[in-house]
C-alpha positions in Angstrom: 9.5 6.0 32.1 6.4 3.9 31.7 6.2 1.4 28.9 4.2 2.3 25.8 0.7 0.8 25.6 -1.4 -0.2 22.6 -2.9 3.0 21.3 -4.5 4.1 18.0 -1.7 4.7 15.4 -3.1 3.5 12.0 -6.3 5.2 10.9 -9.2 3.3 9.4 -8.8 4.5 5.8 -5.1 3.3 5.8 -6.1 -0.1 7.1 -8.9 -0.5 4.5 -6.4 0.5 1.8 -3.8 -2.0 3.1 -6.0 -5.0 3.0 -7.9 -3.8 -0.1 -4.8 -3.3 -2.2 -3.3 -6.6 -1.0 -6.5 -8.5 -2.0 -7.0 -6.7 -5.3 -3.4 -7.1 -6.4 -3.3 -10.7 -5.3 -6.5 -11.5 -7.2 -5.5 -9.6 -10.4 -2.1 -11.3 -10.4 -3.5 -14.8 -9.6 -6.0 -14.9 -12.5 -3.8 -13.1 -15.2 -2.6 -16.5 -16.3 -6.1 -17.6 -17.4 -6.9 -15.6 -20.5 -10.6 -16.2 -20.2 -10.5 -14.4 -16.9 -9.0 -11.2 -18.4 -12.2 -9.3 -17.6 -11.8 -10.0 -13.9 -8.1 -9.1 -14.1 -9.0 -5.7 -15.5 -11.7 -5.0 -12.9 -9.4 -5.8 -9.9 -6.6 -3.9 -11.7 -8.8 -0.8 -11.9 -9.8 -1.2 -8.3 -6.1 -1.4 -7.2 -5.2 1.6 -9.4 -7.9 3.7 -7.7 -6.8 2.6 -4.3 -3.2 3.6 -5.1 -4.1 7.0 -6.5 -6.1 7.6 -3.3 -3.2 6.5 -1.1 -1.1 9.1 -2.7 -3.6 11.8 -1.7 -3.8 10.3 1.7 0.0 10.5 2.0 -0.5 14.3 1.9 -3.6 14.8 4.0 -3.8 11.7 6.2 -3.0 11.2 9.8 0.6 11.9 10.9 2.1 8.4 10.6 0.8 7.7 7.1 2.0 10.9 5.5 5.0 10.8 3.2 6.8 13.3 5.4 6.5 10.8 8.3 7.6 7.5 6.7 10.1 8.6 4.0 13.2 8.8 6.1 16.9 9.2 5.4 19.0 6.4 3.9 21.2 6.6 7.0 18.2 5.7 9.2 17.4 2.8 7.0 21.0 1.5 7.2 20.9 1.6 11.0 18.0 -0.8 11.0 20.0 -3.5 9.3 22.0 -3.8 12.5 19.4 -6.2 13.9 21.8 -7.7 16.4 22.4 -4.3 18.0 19.7 -3.7 20.7 20.1 0.0 20.5 19.0 -0.1 16.9 15.5 -1.0 18.0 14.6 1.8 20.3 10.9 2.8 20.5 9.4 4.3 17.4 5.9 4.7 16.1 4.8 4.3 12.4 6.8 2.8 9.6 10.4 2.0 10.2 12.8 3.7 7.7 13.3 0.5 5.6 9.6 -0.2 5.5 8.9 3.4 4.5 11.2 3.1 1.5 9.7 -0.3 0.6 6.2 1.2 0.8 7.3 4.0 -1.5 8.7 1.7 -4.1 5.6 -0.6 -3.9 3.3 2.4 -4.5 5.5 3.6 -7.5 5.4 0.1 -9.1 1.7 -0.3 -8.5 1.1 3.1 -10.1 3.2 2.1 -13.1 1.4 -1.2 -13.4 -2.0 0.7 -13.4 -1.0 3.3 -15.9 0.5 0.7 -18.3 -2.6 -1.5 -17.8 -4.9 1.4 -18.7 -2.8 2.0 -21.8 -3.1 -1.6 -22.8 -6.9 -1.6 -22.3 -7.8 1.8 -23.9 -5.4 2.1 -26.8 -5.2 -0.2 -29.9 -2.1 0.9 -31.6 0.1 -2.2 -32.0 3.4 -0.6 -31.3 2.1 1.2 -28.2 0.5 -2.0 -27.0 3.7 -3.9 -27.3 5.6 -1.3 -25.3 2.9 -1.0 -22.7 2.7 -4.7 -22.4 6.4 -4.9 -21.7 6.3 -2.1 -19.1 3.2 -3.6 -17.5 4.9 -7.0 -17.1 8.2 -5.6 -15.8 6.6 -3.5 -13.1 4.1 -6.2 -12.2 6.9 -8.7 -11.6 8.9 -6.1 -9.7 5.8 -5.4 -7.6 5.4 -9.1 -6.8 9.1 -9.4 -5.8 9.0 -6.3 -3.5 5.8 -7.6 -2.0 7.5 -10.8 -1.2 10.4 -8.9 0.5 7.8 -6.9 2.4 6.2 -10.1 3.7 9.6 -11.4 4.7 10.3 -8.2 6.6 7.0 -8.5 8.5 7.9 -12.1 9.4 11.3 -10.9 10.6 9.7 -8.1 12.6 7.3 -10.6 14.2 10.2 -12.9 15.1 12.4 -10.1 16.6 9.8 -7.9 18.4 6.5 -9.9 18.9 4.6 -6.7 19.3 1.4 -7.5 17.3 2.4 -5.8 14.1 -0.2 -7.7 12.0 -3.0 -7.2 14.5 -2.1 -3.5 14.5 -3.1 -3.2 10.8 -6.5 -4.7 11.8 -7.4 -2.7 14.9 -5.0 0.2 14.2 -3.2 0.0 17.6 0.5 -0.2 18.2 2.8 0.3 21.2 2.8 4.1 21.7 2.8 6.7 24.4 -0.3 8.9 25.0 1.2 11.9 23.1 2.0 9.7 20.1 -1.5 8.3 19.4 -3.6 9.7 16.6 -6.9 11.6 17.1 -10.1 11.4 15.1 -10.2 12.2 11.5 -11.1 15.8 10.6 -13.8 16.9 8.2 -11.5 17.2 5.2 -9.8 13.9 5.9 -13.2 12.2 6.0 -14.1 13.9 2.8 -10.9 12.7 1.1 -11.4 9.2 2.4 -15.0 9.1 1.1 -13.9 10.2 -2.4 -11.0 7.8 -2.2 -13.0 4.6 -1.6 -16.2 5.7 -3.4 -14.2 6.6 -6.4 -12.3 3.4 -6.4 -15.5 1.3 -6.1 -17.2 3.4 -8.7 -14.3 3.0 -11.2 -14.5 -0.8 -10.7 -18.3 -0.8 -11.3 -17.9 1.4 -14.3 -15.3 -1.1 -15.7 -17.7 -3.9 -15.3 -20.4 -2.0 -17.2 -18.0 -1.1 -20.0 -16.7 -4.7 -20.3 -20.2 -6.2 -20.4 -21.3 -3.6 -22.9 
């Protein structure tokens, strides 16, 4: 059998989300320690929240490798991937490995909880509620950072073991795949969802700027 070639696997909306959420979360976390920059923290937090909500929709209607049904695999498959010294454990596969799929799911859950608790902190003034929301916000934010660190270490390990251009793949969308495994062009409804996803996230961030300035 011929070797897999670099073919389109990750769609453009997924790649925009990947780098957009990484940047917005990083910036919102980075500046949270300077209280005078709280406004910027809220803006990037709203942007990240919008991106996460859209990614949940994309996990249902997106291309085949970014759907929840594709990357949320069984625990037994995830366990097999820990056998990194067994060459048979690294047979050809396209999309998220089982471990990465579960990490992605937990990351999304934590980011969603950070967003919801952050909105609660911003929009509600009840002291008791704010204290509870603040605690929840901090716990999930720290958990998100910890899992993101694990995710980065996993990528570094993957690069060391496979050297198959995994980072570049999230830029140009191409990964080693056979012809029948590559994705096609986005359909009309997929393009519509992607438009609402990114337009809505950007609009929410702009609306936040307007509100905070007012």
